[in-house]
The first five atom37 places (N, CA, C, CB, O) and aatype in JSON, in Angstrom:
{
  "aatype": [12, 9, 1, 14, 14, 10, 19, 18, 7, 14, 7, 19, 11, 7, 2, 13, 10, 16, 10, 10, 1, 17, 10, 3, 1, 7, 13, 14, 10, 14, 13, 7, 0, 9, 8, 2, 5, 1, 15, 10, 19, 7, 10, 7, 2, 10, 9, 3, 10, 9, 9, 16, 4, 10, 2, 8, 14, 0, 0, 0, 18, 5, 16, 13, 10, 19, 15, 3, 3, 6, 3, 10, 15, 16, 15, 6, 10, 10, 1, 1, 10, 7, 0, 0, 10, 7, 11, 14, 0, 1, 10, 0, 14, 12, 14, 8, 16, 10, 10, 2, 10, 7, 19, 8, 10, 13, 7, 11, 11, 9, 9, 0, 5, 1, 10, 10, 6, 0, 7, 3, 3, 15, 8, 7],
  "atom_mask": [
    [1, 1, 1, 1, 1],
    [1, 1, 1, 1, 1],
    [1, 1, 1, 1, 1],
    [1, 1, 1, 1, 1],
    [1, 1, 1, 1, 1],
    [1, 1, 1, 1, 1],
    [1, 1, 1, 1, 1],
    [1, 1, 1, 1, 1],
    [1, 1, 1, 0, 1],
    [1, 1, 1, 1, 1],
    [1, 1, 1, 0, 1],
    [1, 1, 1, 1, 1],
    [1, 1, 1, 1, 1],
    [1, 1, 1, 0, 1],
    [1, 1, 1, 1, 1],
    [1, 1, 1, 1, 1],
    [1, 1, 1, 1, 1],
    [1, 1, 1, 1, 1],
    [1, 1, 1, 1, 1],
    [1, 1, 1, 1, 1],
    [1, 1, 1, 1, 1],
    [1, 1, 1, 1, 1],
    [1, 1, 1, 1, 1],
    [1, 1, 1, 1, 1],
    [1, 1, 1, 1, 1],
    [1, 1, 1, 0, 1],
    [1, 1, 1, 1, 1],
    [1, 1, 1, 1, 1],
    [1, 1, 1, 1, 1],
    [1, 1, 1, 1, 1],
    [1, 1, 1, 1, 1],
    [1, 1, 1, 0, 1],
    [1, 1, 1, 1, 1],
    [1, 1, 1, 1, 1],
    [1, 1, 1, 1, 1],
    [1, 1, 1, 1, 1],
    [1, 1, 1, 1, 1],
    [1, 1, 1, 1, 1],
    [1, 1, 1, 1, 1],
    [1, 1, 1, 1, 1],
    [1, 1, 1, 1, 1],
    [1, 1, 1, 0, 1],
    [1, 1, 1, 1, 1],
    [1, 1, 1, 0, 1],
    [1, 1, 1, 1, 1],
    [1, 1, 1, 1, 1],
    [1, 1, 1, 1, 1],
    [1, 1, 1, 1, 1],
    [1, 1, 1, 1, 1],
    [1, 1, 1, 1, 1],
    [1, 1, 1, 1, 1],
    [1, 1, 1, 1, 1],
    [1, 1, 1, 1, 1],
    [1, 1, 1, 1, 1],
    [1, 1, 1, 1, 1],
    [1, 1, 1, 1, 1],
    [1, 1, 1, 1, 1],
    [1, 1, 1, 1, 1],
    [1, 1, 1, 1, 1],
    [1, 1, 1, 1, 1],
    [1, 1, 1, 1, 1],
    [1, 1, 1, 1, 1],
    [1, 1, 1, 1, 1],
    [1, 1, 1, 1, 1],
    [1, 1, 1, 1, 1],
    [1, 1, 1, 1, 1],
    [1, 1, 1, 1, 1],
    [1, 1, 1, 1, 1],
    [1, 1, 1, 1, 1],
    [1, 1, 1, 1, 1],
    [1, 1, 1, 1, 1],
    [1, 1, 1, 1, 1],
    [1, 1, 1, 1, 1],
    [1, 1, 1, 1, 1],
    [1, 1, 1, 1, 1],
    [1, 1, 1, 1, 1],
    [1, 1, 1, 1, 1],
    [1, 1, 1, 1, 1],
    [1, 1, 1, 1, 1],
    [1, 1, 1, 1, 1],
    [1, 1, 1, 1, 1],
    [1, 1, 1, 0, 1],
    [1, 1, 1, 1, 1],
    [1, 1, 1, 1, 1],
    [1, 1, 1, 1, 1],
    [1, 1, 1, 0, 1],
    [1, 1, 1, 1, 1],
    [1, 1, 1, 1, 1],
    [1, 1, 1, 1, 1],
    [1, 1, 1, 1, 1],
    [1, 1, 1, 1, 1],
    [1, 1, 1, 1, 1],
    [1, 1, 1, 1, 1],
    [1, 1, 1, 1, 1],
    [1, 1, 1, 1, 1],
    [1, 1, 1, 1, 1],
    [1, 1, 1, 1, 1],
    [1, 1, 1, 1, 1],
    [1, 1, 1, 1, 1],
    [1, 1, 1, 1, 1],
    [1, 1, 1, 1, 1],
    [1, 1, 1, 0, 1],
    [1, 1, 1, 1, 1],
    [1, 1, 1, 1, 1],
    [1, 1, 1, 1, 1],
    [1, 1, 1, 1, 1],
    [1, 1, 1, 0, 1],
    [1, 1, 1, 1, 1],
    [1, 1, 1, 1, 1],
    [1, 1, 1, 1, 1],
    [1, 1, 1, 1, 1],
    [1, 1, 1, 1, 1],
    [1, 1, 1, 1, 1],
    [1, 1, 1, 1, 1],
    [1, 1, 1, 1, 1],
    [1, 1, 1, 1, 1],
    [1, 1, 1, 1, 1],
    [1, 1, 1, 1, 1],
    [1, 1, 1, 0, 1],
    [1, 1, 1, 1, 1],
    [1, 1, 1, 1, 1],
    [1, 1, 1, 1, 1],
    [1, 1, 1, 1, 1],
    [1, 1, 1, 0, 1]
  ],
  "atom_positions": [
    [[125.63, -17.73, 63.96], [126.07, -16.58, 64.72], [127.38, -16.11, 64.11], [126.23, -16.93, 66.24], [128.3, -16.9, 63.89]],
    [[127.45, -14.82, 63.84], [128.67, -14.22, 63.3], [129.21, -13.26, 64.34], [128.39, -13.48, 61.94], [128.49, -12.39, 64.83]],
    [[130.47, -13.43, 64.69], [131.09, -12.61, 65.73], [132.24, -11.82, 65.12], [131.6, -13.48, 66.92], [133.37, -12.32, 65.05]],
    [[131.97, -10.6, 64.67], [133.03, -9.8, 64.05], [133.83, -9.0, 65.08], [132.44, -8.86, 63.02], [133.31, -8.65, 66.14]],
    [[135.1, -8.71, 64.76], [135.86, -7.75, 65.56], [135.5, -6.34, 65.08], [137.41, -8.01, 65.44], [134.4, -6.13, 64.56]],
    [[136.38, -5.38, 65.23], [136.14, -4.02, 64.75], [135.87, -4.04, 63.25], [137.35, -3.11, 65.08], [136.65, -4.6, 62.48]],
    [[134.77, -3.43, 62.84], [134.39, -3.37, 61.43], [134.76, -1.98, 60.91], [132.86, -3.67, 61.22], [134.44, -0.97, 61.53]],
    [[135.44, -1.95, 59.76], [135.8, -0.67, 59.15], [135.23, -0.6, 57.75], [137.33, -0.47, 59.13], [134.97, -1.62, 57.11]],
    [[135.05, 0.61, 57.27], [134.55, 0.82, 55.92], [133.68, 2.06, 55.86], [0.0, 0.0, 0.0], [133.64, 2.84, 56.82]],
    [[132.99, 2.26, 54.76], [132.14, 3.44, 54.6], [131.1, 3.54, 55.73], [131.43, 3.41, 53.24], [130.49, 2.55, 56.12]],
    [[130.93, 4.75, 56.24], [129.94, 4.97, 57.29], [130.4, 4.59, 58.68], [0.0, 0.0, 0.0], [129.59, 4.52, 59.6]],
    [[131.7, 4.33, 58.85], [132.22, 3.95, 60.16], [131.9, 5.05, 61.17], [133.74, 3.69, 60.1], [131.88, 6.23, 60.84]],
    [[131.66, 4.63, 62.41], [131.31, 5.58, 63.47], [132.12, 5.26, 64.72], [129.8, 5.53, 63.79], [133.05, 4.46, 64.68]],
    [[131.76, 5.89, 65.79], [132.35, 5.58, 67.09], [133.81, 5.95, 67.21], [0.0, 0.0, 0.0], [134.26, 6.94, 66.64]],
    [[134.55, 5.13, 67.96], [135.96, 5.4, 68.24], [136.8, 5.41, 66.96], [136.51, 4.35, 69.2], [137.75, 6.18, 66.85]],
    [[136.45, 4.57, 66.01], [137.2, 4.5, 64.76], [137.1, 5.84, 64.03], [136.66, 3.35, 63.86], [138.12, 6.35, 63.55]],
    [[135.91, 6.41, 63.95], [135.72, 7.71, 63.31], [136.46, 8.8, 64.07], [134.22, 8.04, 63.21], [137.03, 9.7, 63.46]],
    [[136.45, 8.73, 65.38], [137.17, 9.71, 66.19], [138.67, 9.66, 65.87], [136.93, 9.45, 67.69], [139.3, 10.7, 65.71]],
    [[139.23, 8.46, 65.79], [140.65, 8.32, 65.45], [140.94, 8.89, 64.06], [141.07, 6.85, 65.51], [141.95, 9.56, 63.86]],
    [[140.06, 8.62, 63.1], [140.24, 9.17, 61.75], [140.25, 10.69, 61.78], [139.13, 8.67, 60.82], [141.07, 11.32, 61.11]],
    [[139.37, 11.27, 62.53], [139.3, 12.73, 62.62], [140.56, 13.3, 63.25], [138.08, 13.16, 63.43], [141.1, 14.31, 62.78]],
    [[141.04, 12.67, 64.32], [142.27, 13.13, 64.97], [143.45, 13.06, 64.0], [142.56, 12.31, 66.23], [144.25, 13.99, 63.92]],
    [[143.55, 11.95, 63.25], [144.62, 11.81, 62.26], [144.51, 12.88, 61.19], [144.58, 10.42, 61.62], [145.51, 13.51, 60.83]],
    [[143.32, 13.09, 60.7], [143.1, 14.07, 59.63], [143.47, 15.48, 60.08], [141.64, 14.03, 59.18], [143.95, 16.28, 59.27]],
    [[143.25, 15.79, 61.34], [143.57, 17.12, 61.87], [145.02, 17.25, 62.33], [142.65, 17.45, 63.02], [145.46, 18.32, 62.74]],
    [[145.76, 16.13, 62.26], [147.17, 16.17, 62.62], [147.47, 16.16, 64.1], [0.0, 0.0, 0.0], [148.57, 16.51, 64.51]],
    [[146.49, 15.77, 64.91], [146.72, 15.71, 66.35], [147.77, 14.65, 66.68], [145.39, 15.41, 67.1], [147.74, 13.56, 66.1]],
    [[148.69, 14.95, 67.59], [149.6, 13.9, 68.06], [148.81, 12.91, 68.93], [150.79, 14.51, 68.87], [147.98, 13.31, 69.75]],
    [[149.07, 11.66, 68.74], [148.37, 10.6, 69.47], [149.38, 9.8, 70.3], [147.58, 9.67, 68.5], [150.47, 9.51, 69.81]],
    [[149.04, 9.44, 71.51], [149.98, 8.78, 72.42], [150.05, 7.26, 72.27], [149.62, 9.11, 73.83], [150.22, 6.55, 73.27]],
    [[149.93, 6.76, 71.05], [149.85, 5.31, 70.85], [151.08, 4.71, 70.18], [148.63, 4.98, 70.03], [151.03, 3.58, 69.7]],
    [[152.19, 5.44, 70.14], [153.38, 4.96, 69.44], [154.03, 3.73, 70.05], [0.0, 0.0, 0.0], [154.76, 3.03, 69.36]],
    [[153.78, 3.45, 71.31], [154.39, 2.3, 71.98], [153.41, 1.13, 72.15], [154.93, 2.72, 73.34], [153.69, 0.19, 72.89]],
    [[152.27, 1.19, 71.48], [151.28, 0.12, 71.61], [151.55, -0.94, 70.54], [149.82, 0.68, 71.48], [151.46, -0.66, 69.34]],
    [[151.89, -2.13, 70.98], [152.25, -3.21, 70.05], [151.31, -4.41, 70.2], [153.7, -3.66, 70.28], [151.72, -5.56, 70.05]],
    [[150.05, -4.12, 70.51], [149.04, -5.16, 70.62], [148.74, -5.74, 69.23], [147.75, -4.61, 71.28], [149.26, -5.23, 68.23]],
    [[147.94, -6.73, 69.15], [147.5, -7.29, 67.87], [145.99, -7.4, 67.91], [148.16, -8.68, 67.6], [145.43, -8.1, 68.75]],
    [[145.33, -6.71, 66.99], [143.87, -6.7, 66.93], [143.41, -7.17, 65.57], [143.32, -5.3, 67.24], [144.03, -6.87, 64.55]],
    [[142.33, -7.89, 65.56], [141.7, -8.29, 64.31], [140.72, -7.21, 63.88], [140.98, -9.66, 64.45], [140.11, -6.53, 64.71]],
    [[140.58, -7.07, 62.58], [139.63, -6.14, 61.98], [138.95, -6.87, 60.83], [140.33, -4.82, 61.48], [139.44, -7.89, 60.35]],
    [[137.83, -6.34, 60.41], [137.18, -6.89, 59.22], [136.59, -5.74, 58.42], [136.08, -7.94, 59.6], [135.92, -4.86, 58.97]],
    [[136.84, -5.76, 57.13], [136.26, -4.77, 56.25], [134.77, -5.03, 56.08], [0.0, 0.0, 0.0], [134.34, -6.18, 56.07]],
    [[134.01, -3.97, 55.94], [132.56, -4.1, 55.79], [132.2, -5.01, 54.62], [131.93, -2.73, 55.59], [131.29, -5.83, 54.74]],
    [[132.89, -4.88, 53.5], [132.62, -5.74, 52.34], [132.85, -7.21, 52.63], [0.0, 0.0, 0.0], [132.07, -8.06, 52.2]],
    [[133.92, -7.51, 53.37], [134.19, -8.91, 53.74], [133.11, -9.45, 54.68], [135.57, -9.03, 54.41], [132.69, -10.6, 54.54]],
    [[132.68, -8.63, 55.61], [131.63, -9.05, 56.54], [130.32, -9.31, 55.78], [131.41, -7.99, 57.64], [129.64, -10.3, 56.04]],
    [[129.97, -8.43, 54.86], [128.76, -8.62, 54.06], [128.84, -9.9, 53.24], [128.53, -7.41, 53.14], [127.86, -10.64, 53.14]],
    [[130.01, -10.16, 52.64], [130.18, -11.4, 51.88], [129.94, -12.63, 52.75], [131.59, -11.47, 51.27], [129.29, -13.59, 52.31]],
    [[130.46, -12.61, 53.98], [130.25, -13.75, 54.88], [128.77, -13.88, 55.24], [131.1, -13.59, 56.16], [128.24, -14.99, 55.27]],
    [[128.11, -12.78, 55.51], [126.68, -12.83, 55.86], [125.88, -13.45, 54.72], [126.15, -11.41, 56.19], [125.03, -14.3, 54.95]],
    [[126.16, -13.01, 53.5], [125.44, -13.56, 52.33], [125.73, -15.05, 52.19], [125.85, -12.82, 51.04], [124.82, -15.83, 51.92]],
    [[126.98, -15.43, 52.36], [127.33, -16.86, 52.27], [126.59, -17.67, 53.33], [128.85, -17.07, 52.41], [126.07, -18.74, 53.04]],
    [[126.55, -17.15, 54.55], [125.86, -17.85, 55.63], [124.36, -17.98, 55.36], [126.09, -17.13, 56.97], [123.75, -19.0, 55.66]],
    [[123.78, -16.93, 54.79], [122.34, -16.98, 54.49], [122.02, -17.99, 53.4], [121.85, -15.61, 54.07], [120.94, -18.58, 53.4]],
    [[122.94, -18.2, 52.49], [122.69, -19.07, 51.34], [123.23, -20.5, 51.48], [123.28, -18.46, 50.13], [122.87, -21.37, 50.69]],
    [[124.07, -20.75, 52.47], [124.68, -22.07, 52.6], [123.97, -22.87, 53.69], [126.2, -21.93, 52.92], [123.94, -22.45, 54.85]],
    [[123.41, -24.02, 53.35], [122.65, -24.79, 54.34], [123.48, -25.29, 55.52], [122.01, -25.97, 53.66], [122.93, -25.49, 56.61]],
    [[124.77, -25.49, 55.34], [125.61, -25.99, 56.43], [125.96, -24.88, 57.43], [126.9, -26.59, 55.87], [126.54, -25.17, 58.48]],
    [[125.62, -23.63, 57.13], [125.96, -22.52, 58.02], [124.98, -22.39, 59.19], [126.0, -21.23, 57.24], [125.28, -21.72, 60.18]],
    [[123.82, -23.01, 59.08], [122.81, -22.89, 60.14], [123.35, -23.42, 61.47], [121.53, -23.66, 59.74], [123.98, -24.47, 61.52]],
    [[123.09, -22.68, 62.52], [123.45, -23.04, 63.9], [124.96, -23.13, 64.13], [122.81, -24.36, 64.26], [125.41, -23.79, 65.07]],
    [[125.74, -22.48, 63.29], [127.19, -22.45, 63.44], [127.61, -21.08, 63.96], [127.91, -22.78, 62.09], [126.87, -20.1, 63.84]],
    [[128.81, -21.02, 64.52], [129.39, -19.75, 64.96], [130.59, -19.45, 64.08], [129.79, -19.79, 66.47], [131.45, -20.31, 63.87]],
    [[130.65, -18.22, 63.56], [131.74, -17.8, 62.69], [132.47, -16.62, 63.3], [131.21, -17.44, 61.28], [131.87, -15.58, 63.58]],
    [[133.76, -16.79, 63.51], [134.63, -15.7, 63.94], [135.27, -15.16, 62.67], [135.72, -16.17, 65.01], [136.05, -15.86, 62.02]],
    [[134.96, -13.95, 62.31], [135.38, -13.39, 61.03], [136.41, -12.29, 61.24], [134.18, -12.85, 60.26], [136.32, -11.51, 62.19]],
    [[137.39, -12.23, 60.34], [138.34, -11.12, 60.34], [139.08, -11.12, 59.0], [139.35, -11.22, 61.53], [139.02, -12.09, 58.25]],
    [[139.77, -10.02, 58.73], [140.65, -9.97, 57.57], [141.86, -10.85, 57.88], [141.07, -8.5, 57.23], [142.0, -11.35, 59.0]],
    [[142.71, -11.03, 56.92], [143.86, -11.93, 57.09], [144.94, -11.43, 58.03], [144.47, -12.19, 55.77], [145.75, -12.22, 58.51]],
    [[144.99, -10.15, 58.3], [146.12, -9.59, 59.03], [145.67, -8.88, 60.3], [146.89, -8.62, 58.13], [144.8, -8.01, 60.27]],
    [[146.27, -9.26, 61.42], [146.04, -8.55, 62.67], [147.04, -7.39, 62.75], [146.19, -9.51, 63.91], [148.18, -7.5, 62.29]],
    [[146.59, -6.27, 63.33], [147.43, -5.08, 63.4], [147.47, -4.53, 64.82], [146.91, -4.0, 62.44], [146.53, -4.69, 65.59]],
    [[148.58, -3.89, 65.15], [148.64, -3.15, 66.41], [147.92, -1.83, 66.21], [150.12, -2.92, 66.87], [147.72, -1.39, 65.08]],
    [[147.53, -1.21, 67.31], [146.89, 0.11, 67.22], [147.8, 1.09, 66.52], [146.53, 0.62, 68.62], [147.33, 1.87, 65.68]],
    [[149.09, 1.08, 66.84], [150.01, 2.02, 66.2], [150.14, 1.76, 64.7], [151.39, 1.94, 66.86], [150.18, 2.7, 63.91]],
    [[150.2, 0.51, 64.29], [150.28, 0.19, 62.85], [148.98, 0.56, 62.14], [150.58, -1.31, 62.64], [149.01, 1.07, 61.02]],
    [[147.85, 0.32, 62.77], [146.57, 0.71, 62.2], [146.54, 2.22, 61.96], [145.41, 0.29, 63.12], [146.13, 2.68, 60.89]],
    [[146.99, 2.99, 62.95], [146.99, 4.45, 62.8], [147.96, 4.9, 61.71], [147.37, 5.1, 64.13], [147.65, 5.84, 60.97]],
    [[149.1, 4.25, 61.59], [150.04, 4.59, 60.5], [149.4, 4.34, 59.13], [151.35, 3.76, 60.64], [149.53, 5.16, 58.22]],
    [[148.73, 3.22, 59.01], [148.09, 2.9, 57.72], [146.92, 3.83, 57.42], [147.61, 1.45, 57.72], [146.71, 4.23, 56.28]],
    [[146.15, 4.16, 58.45], [145.04, 5.1, 58.25], [145.58, 6.47, 57.85], [144.17, 5.21, 59.53], [145.03, 7.13, 56.96]],
    [[146.65, 6.91, 58.51], [147.26, 8.18, 58.15], [147.74, 8.19, 56.71], [0.0, 0.0, 0.0], [147.53, 9.16, 55.99]],
    [[148.37, 7.1, 56.28], [148.84, 7.0, 54.89], [147.65, 7.06, 53.92], [149.63, 5.69, 54.68], [147.74, 7.7, 52.88]],
    [[146.56, 6.39, 54.27], [145.38, 6.41, 53.41], [144.78, 7.82, 53.32], [144.32, 5.42, 53.94], [144.21, 8.2, 52.3]],
    [[144.9, 8.59, 54.4], [144.4, 9.97, 54.41], [145.4, 10.95, 53.8], [144.07, 10.39, 55.84], [145.08, 12.12, 53.59]],
    [[146.61, 10.46, 53.52], [147.65, 11.35, 53.03], [148.21, 12.24, 54.12], [0.0, 0.0, 0.0], [148.73, 13.32, 53.83]],
    [[148.1, 11.8, 55.36], [148.57, 12.57, 56.53], [149.5, 11.69, 57.35], [147.36, 13.08, 57.41], [149.27, 10.48, 57.46]],
    [[150.54, 12.28, 57.91], [151.39, 11.46, 58.78], [150.67, 11.15, 60.09], [152.73, 12.17, 59.06], [149.95, 11.99, 60.63]],
    [[150.87, 9.95, 60.57], [150.34, 9.6, 61.9], [151.38, 10.07, 62.91], [150.05, 8.03, 62.04], [152.48, 9.51, 62.97]],
    [[151.04, 11.06, 63.66], [151.96, 11.62, 64.67], [151.76, 10.83, 65.97], [151.7, 13.17, 64.89], [150.91, 11.15, 66.79]],
    [[152.6, 9.8, 66.13], [152.44, 8.89, 67.26], [153.57, 9.08, 68.26], [152.4, 7.44, 66.79], [154.74, 8.91, 67.93]],
    [[153.21, 9.43, 69.47], [154.18, 9.58, 70.56], [154.21, 8.27, 71.35], [153.81, 10.78, 71.48], [153.16, 7.7, 71.63]],
    [[155.4, 7.81, 71.71], [155.51, 6.54, 72.45], [155.28, 6.7, 73.94], [156.87, 5.93, 72.21], [156.24, 6.69, 74.72]],
    [[154.04, 6.85, 74.35], [153.7, 6.97, 75.77], [153.61, 5.57, 76.38], [152.35, 7.74, 75.95], [153.04, 4.66, 75.77]],
    [[154.14, 5.38, 77.58], [154.09, 4.06, 78.22], [152.65, 3.56, 78.38], [154.78, 4.11, 79.6], [151.74, 4.33, 78.71]],
    [[152.48, 2.28, 78.15], [151.18, 1.63, 78.21], [150.5, 1.85, 79.56], [151.33, 0.13, 77.95], [149.31, 2.14, 79.62]],
    [[151.25, 1.74, 80.65], [150.66, 1.88, 81.98], [150.13, 3.29, 82.22], [151.68, 1.52, 83.06], [149.09, 3.47, 82.84]],
    [[150.85, 4.3, 81.73], [150.41, 5.68, 81.88], [149.15, 5.95, 81.05], [151.53, 6.65, 81.47], [148.23, 6.62, 81.51]],
    [[149.12, 5.43, 79.84], [147.92, 5.55, 78.99], [146.73, 4.88, 79.65], [148.17, 4.94, 77.6], [145.64, 5.45, 79.73]],
    [[146.95, 3.68, 80.13], [145.88, 2.91, 80.77], [145.33, 3.66, 81.99], [146.4, 1.52, 81.18], [144.12, 3.73, 82.18]],
    [[146.21, 4.22, 82.79], [145.8, 4.98, 83.97], [144.97, 6.2, 83.55], [147.03, 5.42, 84.79], [143.91, 6.45, 84.12]],
    [[145.45, 6.95, 82.57], [144.74, 8.14, 82.11], [143.36, 7.83, 81.59], [0.0, 0.0, 0.0], [142.4, 8.53, 81.91]],
    [[143.24, 6.79, 80.79], [141.94, 6.42, 80.22], [140.99, 5.97, 81.33], [142.11, 5.3, 79.16], [139.81, 6.32, 81.32]],
    [[141.5, 5.21, 82.29], [140.65, 4.77, 83.4], [140.2, 5.93, 84.28], [141.39, 3.74, 84.24], [139.07, 5.94, 84.77]],
    [[141.08, 6.93, 84.48], [140.72, 8.1, 85.28], [139.55, 8.87, 84.66], [141.92, 9.02, 85.44], [138.75, 9.47, 85.37]],
    [[139.47, 8.84, 83.33], [138.38, 9.52, 82.64], [137.16, 8.61, 82.43], [138.87, 10.04, 81.31], [136.23, 8.98, 81.72]],
    [[137.18, 7.42, 83.05], [136.04, 6.52, 82.98], [135.84, 5.88, 81.62], [0.0, 0.0, 0.0], [134.71, 5.6, 81.22]],
    [[136.92, 5.66, 80.9], [136.84, 5.12, 79.54], [137.51, 3.74, 79.46], [137.49, 6.09, 78.53], [138.33, 3.49, 78.58]],
    [[137.16, 2.86, 80.38], [137.78, 1.55, 80.46], [137.6, 0.76, 79.15], [137.2, 0.76, 81.63], [138.52, 0.07, 78.72]],
    [[136.42, 0.84, 78.53], [136.15, 0.11, 77.29], [137.08, 0.6, 76.18], [134.68, 0.28, 76.87], [137.59, -0.2, 75.39]],
    [[137.29, 1.91, 76.11], [138.2, 2.46, 75.09], [139.61, 1.94, 75.33], [138.18, 4.02, 75.11], [140.31, 1.59, 74.38]],
    [[140.03, 1.89, 76.58], [141.36, 1.37, 76.91], [141.5, -0.06, 76.42], [141.62, 1.45, 78.42], [142.52, -0.42, 75.83]],
    [[140.5, -0.89, 76.66], [140.56, -2.27, 76.21], [140.68, -2.36, 74.7], [139.32, -3.04, 76.69], [141.45, -3.17, 74.18]],
    [[139.93, -1.54, 73.98], [139.92, -1.61, 72.52], [141.19, -1.07, 71.88], [138.75, -0.85, 71.98], [141.63, -1.57, 70.85]],
    [[141.79, -0.06, 72.48], [142.96, 0.57, 71.88], [144.28, 0.01, 72.38], [142.92, 2.03, 72.12], [145.26, -0.02, 71.63]],
    [[144.34, -0.42, 73.62], [145.61, -0.74, 74.23], [145.89, -2.23, 74.38], [145.68, -0.11, 75.55], [147.05, -2.64, 74.34]],
    [[144.86, -3.02, 74.56], [145.07, -4.43, 74.85], [144.93, -5.28, 73.6], [144.09, -4.91, 75.91], [144.37, -4.84, 72.6]],
    [[145.43, -6.5, 73.67], [145.29, -7.42, 72.54], [143.83, -7.76, 72.34], [146.12, -8.7, 72.77], [143.37, -7.87, 71.2]],
    [[143.11, -7.94, 73.42], [141.67, -8.12, 73.32], [141.23, -9.5, 72.88], [0.0, 0.0, 0.0], [142.01, -10.29, 72.36]],
    [[139.96, -9.75, 73.1], [139.29, -10.98, 72.69], [138.58, -10.69, 71.39], [138.29, -11.5, 73.79], [137.56, -10.0, 71.37]],
    [[139.1, -11.22, 70.3], [138.56, -10.91, 68.98], [137.23, -11.58, 68.68], [139.54, -11.3, 67.95], [136.71, -11.45, 67.57]],
    [[136.68, -12.28, 69.65], [135.37, -12.88, 69.41], [134.26, -11.9, 69.73], [135.2, -14.14, 70.25], [133.08, -12.23, 69.6]],
    [[134.62, -10.68, 70.15], [133.63, -9.64, 70.43], [133.85, -8.49, 69.48], [133.71, -9.17, 71.91], [134.97, -8.25, 69.03]],
    [[132.76, -7.75, 69.16], [132.83, -6.65, 68.22], [133.37, -5.39, 68.8], [0.0, 0.0, 0.0], [133.48, -4.39, 68.09]]
  ]
}
């Protein structure tokens, strides 16, 4: 069993793609005060682990928690994504409680957990 956190790379979709689009368009984002720590894994690293697990006899019936070497906060992730896009990450330092309330009011509790909290990295 392989349990990856957020996977990034070519063909990324969902919330990650939405964040990339917002950064690319220069939208200000209210995540400047988020100092959580999240694990990520690059698609290439995940594929390498899958291939290793398929070919290694000791991998059978084991559980693997996979991630890249460095955990990042949401704000640091956005800064790095902005730099990769050649765009500044326009991050406003909105209080965590206000962000959490706003996201919950719009029925997006899962998004709040993924963007604002440290989270359980054993889930994707």
